[in-house]
N, C-alpha and C positions, 0 to 999 in steps of 0.2 A: 708748307706748315701753315700758311695760311691752312694752316693747318685744318476593430473588425469581429469577423467571426473569430471565435476563440481558436487559439492554437491548442488544442487539448493535448492531454497524455498524462504527464506527471504533475506533483503539486507544483512544478515550476513554471507552469504556463502563465503567460501574459494576455490577459482577457480583456475585450470590451464588453462590460456587463450590460445587463438591461435596465438597471435603475436609471433613473432621469439624470441627464448629464448635467453639468453645471456651465450656466451660460451657453455658448455657442460651441464650446470645446469639448469634444468626446471625452469622457473621463476614463482613465486606464486604470486596471487593478492588476495586482500581482497576488497569486496564492502563497500565504504565509502561515506558518505554523507558530501557535502560542502567543499570538497578539491578543491584546485586551482593548475593547472598545472604549471610546472617550467620551460618552455620553452626548450631551448636546452642544459642546463647546466646539470652536472652529477645530477641525483637524490639524494635528501637528504633520510632522513628516510622514508618519502612518495613520492615514484616517481608515478604520477599519470596519468591516461589517461580516457577518455570517452568512454563507451560502452554502446550503447544504451540511456537508460534515467538514467543509474545509473552510477555515477562515481566510477571508480575501481581503488586501489591503489596496487602498487608492494608491498609484503611484503619484509621488509628489517631489518637487525639486526643493533642495534645502534653502533656507533663508539667507540673504545678504545681510550679515549681523554688523558690518561696519563697512565705511567708505572713506578713506582719509581724503581730506583736501577737496571734497566735492559733496553731491548729494546724488540719490538714487531714489526712485520710485517705481512702484508702489511699495509700501513696507507691510509685510506679513510674516506670520510664524512659519509659512512654508507655501509653496506655490503649485497650484495645479497643472497639469500639462498644458502647453500652450500659452501660458502666462509669458508676459515679456516685462523684462526689467530694463529701465532706462538709466544712464548715468550722465552726470554733467560737473565739470571741474569749476573750481572757484577761479576769478581772475588771476592771472599769473602763473596758472598750472596749465599744463597740456596733457589731454588724455592719451594714455598708452593702452591700447586694445579697444574692443568693441563699445560703441555707444549704447547699442541694444543687445541683450541676451533673451533667448527664449528657452523656456523649460521643454525639454523633448520628452518623448513618450518612455524613454528609459530611465528617467529620473535624473538626468544629468541636465546642466545648462550648456547651450552651444557656445561656441566661440571660447577664447582665453579669458583671464582674470584682467578686469580693466583696473587702471591705476590713474592717479593724478599725479604728475611729476612736474617739477620746475628745472630739473637739470643741475640742481646746485651742489649736488653730492657725489660722491665717488661712485656709487652703484645707484641704479634707478630703483624708484619706489616699487618693491616687489608685489604691492597689492594685498588685499585681503579675499582669498577665494571664498565662495560660497559656502556657509555652514561652520567657517572657522572664526577665532577670535586670534588677533595677532599681539604679540608683545614685542616692543622694540620699535623705535621710531627714528632711529639715526642710522644712517645708510653710509657712513665713513668707512674707510678700508678697515677691516677687522671687526666690524660691528656685527652682531648677530640679532637674527629676529627669529622668535618661536611662534609656533602654531598649535592650536588645539581645537577638535572639533566639538559641535554641540552633542549633548548626550544622544545615544542611540546611533551615532555615525562613526565610522572608521576612517581613520586617516591613510590616504594612500599618497606616497611621495615623502618628502623631508619634513620631519616636524622641527628641525632647526637648520637654518641656512647662514652662512657667513659670507660678508661682502668681501670679495676676493681682490688681487692687485690687478686682474684683467677687467675689473669694472663690472662683473657679472656675480650672481649669486651661486653659491655652491649648491650641490645637490639637485633635486627634482622639485618643481613647483608642486606644493600640497594641493589634495582635493579632498573633499568629505563625502563618503559614499554610504548610503544606506543599505541594509543587509539585502534588500530584495533588487538593488539596481543592478545593472549589468551594462557590457558595452554593446553597441550595435555593430553589426558585420562591417558597415562602411567605416566605422571609427577605428575598429582593430585594423583593417586592411590600410587605413591611412596613416594612422599613428605608429604601428609596429613597422610599416612600410617607411614612414619618413625616418624612423630611428635607424633602420636597416640601409636606408638610402644614405644616409648622413655618416654611417660606418663606411660605406662603399665611397664615399667622398675623401676620407682622410688617409693620407698617404703613408704618414709616419706613426700615427697616434692611435689608431683605432681599426677594428677588424675588416670593414668591408671593403675599403679601396685596395686594400691587400689582395682581396678575393679576385681582382682583374688585373691590377697593375704589377704586384711584385713577383719576379720570377724566383726570388730565392726566400720567400717567406712561406710560412705554413700556419693555417688556421685550424685550430682543434674546435670541433663542434660537438657537444655532448647533448644527447636527446634523452630526457628521463619521462617515461611514459607511466602512468598510473594505472595499475591493474589489480587494484583492491576489489573488496567484495561489491561495491557500490557501481563499479562499472559494469554494465550489461553487455552482452555479445555484440549487440548492433554497434555500441559506441565504441568498444575495443576495436572492432573491425575499422570504424573510422579513424581511430587513433594510429593503428598500423598504417593504414594509406597515407595519413598525414606524415607519419615519419619517413616512409619510402618518398614521398613527393618532396619532401624538404631535401633528403639527400640527393636526389636526382636533379633538383635545380640548382643546389649550390655546386654540385659537380660540373654544371654547363659552362661554369666561368673558368678562365684560365687562371687556376691556382692550385697550388700544392695543398690540397685541403685533406684532414683526416677525421673520422668520425667515431664516436662512441655512442652505442645504443643500450640503454638500461631500462628494464621493466622492473617496477617495485610494487610491492604489497607490504606485508611484515618483513620481508627481506628483499633485497634488490638481486636482480639476476642480470648477469652481464650476457647481452646478445652479440655484441662487439666491443672490444676493449681499445682503448685510442692508440695503444701500441701494438695491437695485432698486425701482421703483416699485411692483411687484406683491409686495414682501416682506410687507407687513402684510395682504395679501389671502389667506386660508387657502385659498380654492378655487383661486386662481390659482397659489399655491406647490404644491399637491397637483397640478394640472395640470402644471406644469413638472417635477416629481418623476416622473409618469407618462411623459412624453415624452422627458425629458432624462437619465434616470439608468437606464442599460442595463448588462446584464452584461459586454459585450464592449467597453465605453468605453475601457479602458485598454490594450487590444492586448497588446504584449510588454512594457510597462512594469509588471509585476506584483511589484514589491516592497513593502515595507511602511513607508512613509515618514510616521510619525505627526507627526513635526516640520515638514515641510512644510504639512501640513494645518493645524497650529495657527498656523504664520505667515501662512497665507491669512487666519485669523480675525484675527490681529494686524492685518494690512493694511487688513481691513474696517473694524475699529475706529478704526485710525489715520486713515483716510479720512475717517470719519463724524465724529471729534472735529475735525479740520481743517475740515470744512463748517460744523459748529456755530459754531467759532471765527469764520469768516468772516462769518456771519450776525450775530455779536455775541450768541449764545446760549451762553456757556460754562457757566451755572448750569444750564441745560435739560439740557445734556450730561451734567452730573455726576449727575442724577437717574435716568438709565437705567440698569436693571439687566441684567446680562448672565449668560446660564447657556449653559455648553458641555457637550455630551454626546458622549462620544467612544465609539464601537463598534469593536473590533478583535477578529480571531480569533487573533492572534499578536502576538509582540513585534517591536518595530521593528527591521529589519534593513538599514536604510541612512538616510543623512541626518542621523546624529547623535542625540544625545539630546534628547527634545521638551522636557524640562525648561527648555532656553533659550528657546523658544517661549513657554511659560508665564510665564516671568521678564519677558519683553516684554509681554506681554498685562497682567501684573499691574502693570508699571511704567506704562503709558499709562493704565491706570484708577486709578492711584494707590490701590492697594489696601493700606492700612494697618490697624492695629487698629480704628480708627473707620470704615472704609469696607470691612472684610472682607466684608459681605452683600451688596455689590454685585457680587460675582463668585462664580459656583458651577460648579465643573468636575468633571462626573461621569465616570468612565472604567468602562467595560462590557467586560470579556474574555470571549470566547465559545470553549471548549474547555479540557480539564482540564490538557493538558501543554505545548501550543505557547504558552499565554497566560504571561506572566511578571508573578508578583504584583508584583515590585520595580518594573517598569516602568509598571504601573497605579499604584501608589502615589506614584510620582514625579510624576504629572501631576494625580492628583485633589485636589481641596481638603479640608483638615483642619480641620473645625469641632466643636467640644465637643459631644459626644451624638449626632453624626451620622457616616454613612458616605457616602463618595463613590466609592469603589472596590469593584467587584463583579466575581466571576468565575462564569460559569454553564457547564454542561457540555454544551448545544447551543442552537442558534438556535431550536429549538422551545421549549424551556423559557424563552428570552429573551421569546418572544412571550406565553407563558402568564404569566409575571411582570408583564408590563405591562397586561393585560387590564383590570386594575381599578385601576391605580395612578393615573391621571388621569381616572378616572370621575366625571362631575359630581355623580352620586348621592352617591359616597363624600364628596367635597369638601363636598356639601350638609350630610352628617351631622357635619362637623367641629364639635365643641363649643368654646364660648368664643371665637368669632370675631367680633369688634366692629370698627367702623370708627372709627379714631383721628385721621383727618384733620381740619384746623381747621373744615373746611365741613360736618362730620357733625352731625346732628341727636342729641338725647339718646338717641332710641330706636335709631338707627343705631350709637351708641357701645356700648349696652347692649340688645342684642336679646332678652336673655333675660328683662329686668325687666318685670314685671308689676302691675297695680294690682288689688286684691281689693276688691269693692264689695258692701257690705251693702244693706239695705232704705233707709238714709239717706245713702248715698254712699260715698265712698271710706272704707275702714277700715284696711286693711293693706297691705303690699308683699308681693312674693314673686319667685321666680325660676323660669323654666321649666327643668326639668332632664330633659325629654324631649318628644317632640311631643304627650303627653297628659297629663303630670304637672306640677305646680306644689309648690314648696317653700316653706312659711312658717312662722310661728309659732302654735303651737296655741292661745295664749291669746286670738288673734284672735276665736276662737269660743266664748269663754267664755259659758256660759248660752245658747249657740245649739245647737238641735237641729235645725232645719229651714233648709237652704241652697238651697232651691228657687228662691228669689228672688234669691239673691246671683249675682254675676257676676264673671267675671275678665277685665280689659281687657288685651289683648294689642296693643300697637302703638297708632296712632292712626287715628281714621275711626270712621263710624257701625257698622260691620260687624265691629269688632274685640273685642265683648265676647261671650263664651262662659259658658254655663252650667255649673254644677257637676254632676258626675255623682255622685261618691263624695267622702267626706272622712274621712281615717284619722289621728287624733292618735296620738302615741306612747303604747303603753298604760300606761307609768309616769308619764305627765304626769297631775298633780292639783293644781290651784291651791290646795285647801284642805287639802292632806295634812297639813300641820303646824299648822293653826289651833288645835288643841288645847294645842300648845306655846307658844303665844302668838306665832305667826308667820302672821300672815293671808292672806298671798299667797307661795307657794313655785312657783318657775318652772323647777325642774329638768326636763330632758326636754321643753322647750317648743318642739317641732316637730310639724309637721303636713304630710300630703302631700293635695292636692287633685287628684283625676282629672277632667279635663274632659270635658264632653259630647261633644266632637268633636276629634281631633287637629288641631293647626295645622300648616299648610304652610309650609315654609322656601323661598322662590325663591332663585336665585342672588344676589339683591341682599341677602341675608342676614337679611331680616326675617320673622317672628321666627326666633330659633335658641336652642337649649338652651345653659345655661353648663356647664362641666366640672365634674363631681363628682370628688373624691379618690378613688382606689381602684377607679377602672373602667379598663379597656382604652383606652378613648378617652383619658382623661387621661394613661395611661401612654405612649400613642404621642406626645401632645403635649408630655409631660415628657421624650421622648426615653428613656426607661428600657427596658432591656431586658425580653425576655418573662419572664423570672423575676423581675421587680422584685415588691415586696410593698407591702402598705399602708403598712406601717412606713416603707418607703424615701419614699413620696409625704409621710409627715408630716415626716420630716426634711428633705425638700426644700423645704416650703412653711412650715414652722414652726419652723425651727432657729435663727432668730436670738433674741437677748434680747428685743427688741421687734420685732415684724414690721409694717413699713408697710403699710397697708390702707386700704380705702376701702369705703363703703357707697352706696346711692342715697338722697338726701334727699328730703323733700317737695316741694322746688322743683326736683327732677330734676338736681341737682348731684351731686359725688362727693366729698363731705368726707372729710378723712383722719382716720385713727386709728391708734394703734401698738398691736398686740395682745401681751398677755403670755400666752403658752401655759403650760401647767401646767409644773411643776418647774424653772421658770426663777427667778433670784435676785430679780428685780424683782416677781415675782408676789405674794408676800404683801403688799407695799405697796400694788399695784394692788387686790386683791381686799378689803383692810382698808379702803379706801374705801367698801363697801356699808354700812358701820356708820357713820354721821354724825347729830350732832345734828339732830333736827327731821324726820328721814327716817323712813320705815316700819319700818326695821330698827333704829331707835336704840336700843332696849332689848335686842338680842339679844347675848349675851356671846361666842358662838363664831361666827366668821364662815362656817366650815365648814357650819352649820347651813343657811345660805341660798346659799352659792356652793360648788358641787361641783366635782369635777375635769373635769365635762363642761363647764365654761363657759371660754370666752376672755374676757379682761378688757382695757379700754382706758380711758384717762384719763390726763391730763396728770401726768408725774412731777414731783417736786421739782426746779425749775429746769429742767425739759425744755421743749421746743418745744410750742406751742398746739396742742391737739387739739380737733377739734369733737365735740360731743356729740349722741347721736341724739335725735330728736323722737318724741312719742307715735304719730304716724302713720308712723314709719318702721320699725315692727313689721314683722318677717317678711323685710325685706330682706337680700340677701347679703353677707357679709364676704368682701372679695375682696383678696388680697394685692397690692401695687403692684409688687414686684419678684419676677418668677418668671424665676430667671435662665436657665433652659432655654429658655423661650418666653415672653418679656416681654410680647407683646401678645394672648396667648391667656389667656382669664381663667378661673382655677379659684375655685369658692367654698369656703371653708373653715369657715363659720360662718353661723348666722342670727341676726339683731338680735332680742334677747329683752327685756331690760330696762334701765334706768337709774336713777340716783338723782336726776336732775334734767331737767326738759322745758323746754328752752330756747324751744320755740315754742308758746307757750299759744293763739296766735291766727293766722288765716289773713287777709291783708289781701285777696287775691283769688287767683284760680286760679293754682297755681305759684308764689305769692309768699308768703314766709314771714317773719314778724317774729322776729327772734332776741333773746333778752333775756340779760342776763349772772346768772350764780349769785349768791346771797346771799354776802355776806362771809364769809370763811372756809370755805365750802363747795367742795369739789374733786370736780367730777362724775366719775362712773364709768359705764361702759356694759358690759353683758355679753352674749355671743353663745354660743349653744349650738354646740358643735364638732362639725363632721360626722364627725370621727374617732372620737367617743365614741358616735355613734348608728349605727354601721355596721351592725349586725345587723339593725335595723329597715329600714334604707333598702335592704339586700339582699333582705330578705323581700318588700319591696312593689314594688321596681324591677328586680330581677333576674330570670332564668328565660330559657327559650326565646324567642326573638325579641324579647327586651328587652334591659336593659343587661347588659353582662357586667363582673362584679367580679373583682378580682385578690385573690390570699389576704392 
């Protein structure tokens, strides 16, 4: 217990022109039709010039129009590629998001939207994205904020957001996009991949986790492909290959999935219907795509009727719902997840607004706040000018921390962006993904949990943090110099024990550091890394799998944080509450609850004060900070608070995992390591995995302490980071 050269071709090409660049940053230009020069004034978002018969516009990023409770610089009407914006908060406010943002070559700012927040309201300050004006400055439960884009820009995301009971904003963060702007290959791969990976992480409330984990669930995937006149034969071939690739990769997961494929122009053509007998057979679906999806299918009917294609999806869904009802299986129908991916190279030009069809689909699926994750609609536009940002945003889903609308400058780049998005290898590497279904075993729920065994049996617990490293408590190895006979048990079975190659305690850990001051045991920096003799392998069935470490790029992706997010952003996300509901893995393989008190919280003094109690090892210590440093998280029942479980002596090294991770509630991050406690409720084991708990002495209020991983980052980075290993964020 102690415990460039131009990319030429069409008018969509993005070029590096020959005119003199501004300052030291190469100027970027986009070919745009119908723009008007702005004379001698400083160019706005579209600074334009004529180049031969094509009007070319300089790519610039939108202005930061406001920044609440802080300041930013420089202030301009718009910003050329390479410009840097810096942000600073007033005293009493904390910066959420990046302190600097850079204007990228595609007309987007990197990183997320910064905001200054004092933590006083129910929801955090949602910020003012570049190019927007915001109305609404109260962030209490039920309050609304609204956004508008400056003239010439289209809003992508939610124009209005509501502060919800969960302390987060409804919908998706808005951004303002210029007509010529587009998404880079790496951005689409990362952001669509992040959305899809988080879908993978949700066992009961979204599509992806079911893709791997559920044996009795079905996911319906509808692929809608533009075959209108503007799609040339080369692009059509790429679109077709893209569809086949999506089907093939999703089918590689252990899931009962069904596919529908529709090509559309003036009218939709069903290649595969969701209720066809072969819809769940990936090979048969790919075969029908090969033979039934052809470039000339739509003849002279070459308009772009996205609404008709979505109505075809609606009819499929309605037919299937009625079929389930006739079979007396309405509950089984409601368990089905639906994902629609729309591919278009232009805005709709007939059939009316596709939003009408989206409303019908949401209606039949009963998409409400408690069922919002049963439907995901992704919209991909191909081309810089013909594609309408407003049209994409109109049909795409809007979910907190995710993007569902994307615009790419070519079909080739669409193909490149998707090469790794659904790669089983990448999903393989997804951290913190466990099985939360009722039938799951302990190891399936916590595939990162390991048991560390000494010469005489189980000694401590630990967490896989990569395929070769385990994180545990250093005091497990007090007075142990030779670990050659020690083993780490990963999972169940006779061949799950792996020998230890190396052990690295934190260099500042010293159990006797304060013995001369009358403190016989001192647990500061009580963490150790174990390198395994051989790497563990993680099959698609998820066993074993590392847990998410905060301040890593993997955790950043799972948290749905932007690329510019910092370690401090992760700490604010995971440990921002007064008392953070969390759990650890106990001796009997249960997940007892605890409420963590982070540093600088009003309740913390009361919690850590419990380290000094009569009859305990620190009873004579006068200053609690001598034994409880700011590196410890504290847990224990507060006065009048709900009951909390105490850690046992054998729980040492187990990971402290928050229960409520708003962005990804079923992907598990570890924030601490079980170190020590004031009371051991489990003095004896009855038999394997059976623990007898006892009540504490009268008047004693148990306290447990965990080393915060946010306070040992330098050490973690030193041993886990580097080329080919974990990547940490600033």
